[in-house]
Structures are given as structure tokens and as C-alpha cells.
N, C-alpha and C positions, 0 to 999 in steps of 0.2 A: 321043245319049250313047254308043251302042255304038260308033258310028264313032269317036269321041273315044277310047274304051278301047282299041279296036284299034289306033288311030294310036300310042298310048302304048307299048303291048305291042311294036308292031313298031319304034319308036325305041329302046326299053329293051333288046330281046331280039335284034333281028335286023339291026340298023343299026350302022355305026361312029361315030355321033353321042356317045355317051357316052365312047368313049375319045378322040375328036377334042377333045372339051371338056376333058377331063383334060390332055391333052398340051399343048394352048394355054395352059390355066393354069399347068402346071409350067414350060412354056418362060418365060413373063413372070417367074415367081418366081426362077428361075436366072438369068435375065438381071440381075434385080435385085440378086441376091447379087454377081454380076460387077461391076456398076456400083458397088456399095457398097465393094468391094475396091479400086477405082480411085481417082482424085483427083476424079473428077467427082461433083457434087452433084445428085441426082436431084431436079428440081423437082415431078414429079408423081408421087412414090413413093405418097402416099396414095390418090390416084385409081386407081392400078394395083393397089393391095391391094384396093379394092373390085371391080375388074374381076376379079381372081382368085378373089375370095371368091364371085362370082357363077357363074363357070364352073365351080368345085367345087360349089358349091351345086346348080347344073342337073345335074351328074354324080351327084351324090347322089340327086336325085329320079329318075334315069333308071337307078337300080340296084335290083336285088331284095334286100331284106333280109329277115330273120325277125324275127318280132314282139319278141323279145327284143333284138335289135340296134336297132330301132327305138326301144325304151323306153331303152336306154343312150344312144343318141344324143340324144334328146329332153332326157335329165336332164342330160348333159354341155354342150349348147348352153344348157340353162337355167342352168347353173352359169356359162357363159361370158357370158350376158346379164347376170347378177347382178355379175359382175366388172367387165363394161363399165359398168354403172351405177355401181360404187363407185370405178373408176379412170379411167374414160374412154377405156381402151385396148379394143380389140377383139381383141386377140391370141388369147385363148383360143377365142373363136368360130371365128376362122380356122383355128386349129390342128385343133380338133374336126372342122371340115367337111373339112379337107383329109385327114385321117386316114380319115373315113369314106368319102370319095370315092376312096380307094385300093381299095375293095374290088373285086374281079374283075379287078384291074390285074395282070399277070405281074410278079413283083416283080424278077427278073433283067433283064427288059427295061427296066423304068422306071429301075432303077439304072444299067443300061448307058447308056441315053439321057442321063440325069443325068451321068453321068461324060463323054460326048462334048461335051455343051454346056458344062459346066464347065471342062474341058480346053481346049477351042476359046476360051473367054471369056478365061481366064488367059494363054494363049499370045498373044492379041492384046492384052492390056495390057501384057504383056514386050515384044512386037514394037514397039509404039508408044512404050514407054520406051526401048529401046535405040537406036531410030533417032532419037530426039529430037523425035518427032511431038509426044507428049503424055506427060505424067507424069515423076516424077523418077526418075533410076536409082537414086539413094542418098539416105541422110539421115545427116545430121551433126548429133549432139546428144549430151549425155550420157544413158546409158541406165539410170541408177539401180542400178548393180551395185556401187557403192562401199558400204563398210560405213558403217552409221548413225553409227558412231563419229566417222567424219572429215567426214561431209555435213552431218548434222543437229546432233550434239551440240558438235562443235568449230567447224562452219561452214565447212569448207573445201569450195571449188568442185570438183565432180567434172569430171574433164576430159571433153571432147567426143570422139567417135571417129564414123568414118564406117562405115556398114553399107549394104549394098545392098537396095532395096527392090524394084527393076525395076518400077516403076510401081503398086506395091500400098500406098503410102503409109507402111508401117511394115515393117521387117524381120520381125517376128513374124508379119505377115499372110502374108508370101511363105511362111514356113516353115509356118504353119498349112495354107494352101492345098496346099503339097506333101503333108503329112500327109494331108489329106482325101482328095487324089486317088489317093495311093499306097493308102490303105485301101480306098477304093471300087473302085479297078482290081483289087486282090489279089482283094477279094470276088468282083467279078463274073466274073473270070476263073481263079478257084481251081482248078478242075478241070485246068487247062492248065499251070499254073504249074510251073517246074522250079527245081532249086537255083541255077542260074546266072542265072535271072531275079531271084530275090532279092538275089543278088551285085550284080546291075546296080543294082537299086534302092538297094542299101545305099550304093554308091559315088555315087549321085545324091543321096542323103541327106546324104553328108559333104561334097558339093559344095555344097549348099544352107546346110549349117551354116557351111561357111568364107565364103559371101556374108553370112549373115544374123548369125551368132553367137548364134542362138537355142538355147540348150542343152535347153530344156523341148521343143521341136519336134523336135530331134535324136533325143533319148533315147527319147520316145514312139514316134517313127517307128521306130526301131531295134528296140524292144522287139517293136511290133507285128510287123515283117517277121520277127523271130525266131520268134515265137509261131505265126505262119502258115506258116513254112517247117517248123516242127516238125510241125505237122499235116499238112503236104504229105508229108514225108519218112517219118513213122512214123504210117500210118493207123490203127492201133489205138487210138492216143490220142484219136481223134473219139469213139469209143464208151464211153471210160472215164467213169463217173460221177464220179470223183473230181476231173476238171479243171472240170466243171461246178459242183461243189460249192465248189471254189477260186474260180470266177469269181463265184458268190454271195456268198461270204465277202468278196472285194475290192471289189465293188459296195456291200456293207453298210458297209464300213469306210470307203470314200469318202463315203457320206451322213453316217456318224457323225463322221468328221474335220472335215467342213465344218460341221456344227452346233456341234461343240466349237469350232471357230475363231470362230464367229459369237458364242458365249458368252463366250469368254476373250481376245478380242482387245485389248481394253483392258489387262488383266492382262498379256499378253505384251508389251505396249508399255511398261508401267511396269516390269515385272521386267528388261527390257533396259537402260532408264535407269538403274535401280538398280545393276545389275552393272557399268554403266560408271563411275557416279560414287562409288558406295559398296562397290565390289568384291563385293557381295551382291545376288542379284535379290531377296530378302526375300519370297519366294514359294515354293511347293512344287515337288517333282520335275516333276510334270504340266505346269507353266507353264513351267519351264525347259525341258522336252522340246520343247514347242511353239515355243518361241523358237529353238531350235537348228533344227527343221524349217523355220521361217520364213525363216531366213537362207539356206536351201538352194532356197526357191521365191521368192526376191527380195522378200521382204516383203510377201507376198500378204496374210498375215494381218492385220499391223498396218496395212495400206492400207485396212482396214474402220474405222480411226479417223481417216482423213483429213478428214471432214466435220465440220461443227459438231455435228451430231447423231448422230455414229459410224453413218452409214447403211450398213446390212449386218449390223450386229450385232443379235443376236437381239431386243433391246428395239424395234427398228424394224419387226419382223415382225408381221403381223395375219394374221386369217383369210382376207380376200380382198384384202390389201395396201390401197393408198390411191393418191390421184392424185400425190401428192408423190414416189412410189417410182418412177415412171415414166420419169424424166430423168436419173437418176443411175447412173453406170456403175462397175464396177469387175470384176475378172478372176476372181473366185472363182465359176465356173458353178453349182453345186449352192448356194451361198449366194444366188445371183441368182435362182434358181427360187423360193425361199421369200419372199425380200425384195420382188421385183417382181409375183410372181404371188398370193402369199399362200400360208399354211400348207396350207390345204385343197387347193386346186388342186396345191401341191408335192407333198402326200401321194398325191395322185391320179396324179401324172406318175411318181412312183417305184413305185406301183403297177402302172403300165402298163409300165415297164421291167422289173419282176419277171415279169410275164405274158409278155413278149417273151422274157426269158431262159427262162422255162419252155418255151416253143415251141421256141427254139433246142435245148433239152436234148431234147425230145421227137423233133426230127428228127436230132438227132447232129450239127448243123452246126458242125463244129470252127471254122472260118473265122469264121464268125458270133460264136461265142463270144470269140474273140481280139479282134474289131472292138469286140465290145460292152464288154468289160473295159477296152480302152484308151480308148475314149470315155469310160467312166465316170472312168478316172484323169484324162484331160485335163481332163475338165469340173470337176475340182477345183481348178485352177489357170487355166483359160481359159473364157470365157464364149461361145466362136464357136457352139457348138450352141444355146445358150439366147438365141434371138434372135427378133426380128419376122419374119425371113426363114424361112420353113418350107423353102425351097430348101436351108438350109445343114444341117438335121438328117436324115440319112439314116435315122435309127432311126425317125422316124415314119412314112416310108415302107414300113419292114419292119414296124413295128406295124400299119399299115393292111392292107397286102397279105398279110401272114402271119397276122394273129391273127383276121381277120374272114373268111377264106376257107381252108377246109381244103384246098383244091385248088391253092393257088398255092405 
């Protein structure tokens, strides 16, 4: 027994095995993200999820935790098991295991590795597309930006247009991956960023917009680069509590707006109909305001009424979700958290984000603040971060590496 204990301690404390297990699992997860962005359908995705879970679980076992951390891990894994029994999906178990396995890993090194693998994968997809080997370089279709008055109410067919995908299936996917890579790259090399580096990235962002026509991705990326540049050029802003308080306010507003949208989606749709046919929305100023916002976010709110059961609206939420909520997709990320995973897991995820923001404030990490806020805003209208792929959500790595280890 003593020999087994000594072997375990050597593996845990003096060997590269735990980190090797973590990086193998992370590599597989990142490659699955890249494959998902291509036109290829991964036939063994479910098996790979099991492999990465076992790798991260092994890393977890070979990591030293305090008893309070073990209690938290067990409770969260128990919640994940309950979710699995209710929904048939093991997403929460995998996410909790991954975040716990991040303990002891140096955050910047993990994110730098994530950046390089993701960048290499995206460049490979683009290269295969532009050379004609695999993947479509563009996509011609109607993109749903015509007003509802002409397409839905009158019935006119929206004109198709051609936008570039560079192998990623949809223009928004290309724009999204550029934002993710720009956000991650700036955060990893924040201390070495110069104003002209930001200018170069802004020009690249404009180029991506010209290819994709994705206004949301372009604006989010532009604001992120502007905020990070401000933190670079005016260093005293990093220490000002005011900006962190504003970040908290923006985060809470994102959650509140998403919940409000889930409550009022049908009324917004009805008000738009009434405004067109009766020149009167027949509802209050609040619903009218939501309708105006909805027009600027390409109908994200009324898209919650597209299914027979109005999936995504608050009456489809429950404590731990249900099996029927696992296969319906829409763009509003924060709504998806509560719809897909349940209200209780959703509240815990919001709490984890708040703890991460507190950690960012304590470290006075200005660039992390900008990244956190822009990810929160982006998740209002896009669900990229809320996914079965843990390699998509860099905040999970920040939670695990930063919250569970004071020395990272």
C-alpha cells in the first residue's frame, strides 16, 4: 500500500504526466472545435468526448485539492449527473471535470497553446478552401436581413447574396473565429501590444467584414480592440474600480436583457405585426423598445417564437431542463444557457462568471475585463461560447486556472 501511495505522489507531484494528460485532452477538444467549423461531419465525436473526459478526469485525480475544493467538485459533479439523468446529455459533467482539471495549469501558457492550435486549424481550413481541395469558399443565399414587413407579412422573396466563408460553412462562423482569435491573441500578448498592432488588427477586422458582411462580429471585435487599446495606452485605467463596476453592470444587463427577451418574445412579435397591419403596436413602450432592439440584432428575439412550442421562451425553461431541449438551436447564448441546461445550472454558471470577474478585479487585469465584458455582450446574440465543445469557451480555462489556484 505504501508503494502505491508513493507512486501516486510521484506521479502527482514530480512527473509530467498530469500536464501531459491535460494537453492531450485539450488538443483533442480544440481539434473538434476546428472540425466543427469546417464542412466535415465528425463521425466519432461522441467517442472523442468520452476520451477527453477520461483524460481530464485522470488529470483531476492527479491534482492536489483542498478538502473544500473536493466538496465543491463532488457537489457540481453530482449536479452534472442529475442533469445527465434528466436530459441524457453529459455536458455539465464534462465541463465541471475540465474546469477542475485546469487547476495547477499556467493560464497564459494554456491560452497561448489554445491560440496556436486554433489559429493553425483555421488557417488549414482556409487554405483547403481557397485551393479548392475541400470546403466552399463562399455561400450564396438570403441572409434574413430584409425587414419582416416585406418577407413575412407581404411574402416577397428576399434576394440572395454571396458572402465568403473560406471553408467555415457560414460567413458568421468566419467572423466569429476571427473575433475569438483576436480576443485570445490580444489577451495572451497584452503586455507586448502597441497601438500600431491594434491598428493592424482593426484593418484585418474591416477586411473580414468586407468578406462576411457580419456586422455583429465586426462591431464586437472593434469595441474589444478599442477597449484593450485603451487599457494598453492608459495604464491607470487598469486600477480604477469604476471600470470594473461598469463591467459588472454590463454583465448583469446582458443577463437581464436575455431573460426579458425570453419572457416577451411573443409579445414583441405580436407588436411588430400590429404595428404593420394596424399602425399601432397595441402594447406598452417596453415591448416597443424591445422590438426596435430586435430589428438591430437581426430578429434574435422573435426567433424564439419560430418553433411550435416557442422553444427558448421562458415557459420552456425548467430547473434542470429536459431531453427535448438538447437538439433545438438558436442564437441567443444566455437564453440557451437556461433553456438547454436548466435554471439551476444556469444560475451557477452566472455565479461562476461573477466569481471570475471578482478575480479579474482583484488582479486588476484590464485586458481580461475587456475580454470578459465583450464575451458577455457577444453571448447575448450568439451562442458560440455555450457549446458542447469546451475548447470554444476560453472563460472556462480562466475559471479553472485562475479561480482554483492563487498562484496562477
